[in-house]
N, C-alpha and C positions, 0 to 999 in steps of 0.2 A: 317486459322491456328491460334491456340492459343486463339480462341474466348472466351473460358471459363475463361481466365485471364483478359478479358476486358468486363466482364459482358454481354457477348454474343452480344455485339454491332457489327454491320458490320464495315468494314474498312471505308466506307463512313461516317457512324454516328460518328466514332471516330475522323475523320478529320474535321467535320463541324465547330468545335469551334477552330481550329488551327489559331493562329494569322497570319495575312496577312499584309505584309508591305505596306505602302502607303495608308491605309484606314483612314477614318476620326477618330479623337480622340474620337468621340462619339460612335464609333462602339462597340457593346457589347462584342466583343472578347477582348477588352482592359480593361474590368472591373478588377480592381486589386484584388477584393475578389475572383473572379472566378479563376484568375491565381494562387492565393495562394492555393485555394482548390485543383486545378488540380495538384499542386505540393505537395499535402499531408500536407500542413501547416494549419491544421484545426483551431486551436485556433486563429492564425493570420487572417485567412479568415473570421472567425466569427466576430472578432473585426472590420475588414475592412468593412464588410457588414453592421454592425451597424453604422459606421461612414458615409457610403454612404447613408443609409436610412435617417439619421438625416439631412444630407446635402439636400436631396430631400425634406424633410418636411419643412426645413427653406426656401427653394426656393419657394415652394408652398405658404407658409404663406406670403412671401414678395409679391408675385403676387396677392394674395387675398387682402392684405392690400392696394396695389396700386389701385386695382379695386374699393375697398370701398371708398378710398379717391377721386378717379375720380368721382364716383357716387355722393358723397356728394358735390363736387365742381361743378358738372355739366359739367366736361370736358370729352372729348372723351377718352376712354381707349382702347388701342390696346392689346388684350389678347395674350397670348403665341400662337405662330403659328409654326408648324413644318417647318423646313428649305426646305425640298425637296418634300413635299407632300402638297396637299390641299384637303379639304373635299368637295366632289362633288357627284352628282348623277352618278352612274355607267350607261353608255349609254345602256348597255345590260340588267342588272338586275333592273335598276331604283332604286337601294338602295343607301343610303348614304355610301360612302366609301372614303378612302384616295387614291388619284390618284397622281402619280408622276408628278411634275411640272417642273422638269429639274434642272440642276445646279450641281448635285453631281459629275457626270463624268467629268465635266469641272473643278471642284475644285480638283478632284483627279488627273487629268492630270497635273494641275499646282502645285499640292501639296500646295494649298492655303486653309487652314482650318480656316481662321480668323472669319468666320461667326459662327463657332461652339461654343456653350457654354461650360463652364468648368463643366462637369457633374460628373467627377470622382475625 
């Protein structure tokens, strides 16, 4: 009903991005630019998207600089690693993929997100 007013998305598609309480602060549904866009605040959303992209660029440059310094010094460098996934061979397809290594549901249950980086 009223699909023509919602770009012909199904009800499921319309609710996939709905915020859900208790999720990690890194959950993409918490992206401030996305929330602004969905509320029709286009100019603010665009400015926020630019801010987030610049923050991501700076973070990447810091990691690259740390890696370069470590290489020059000959010290081990531990590159960025996802919190809840690790890159492994899929036992079925034998392709490299990210496989869940645990921890998310325990953090969600405790509402302890201290391991999450500040990405927004």
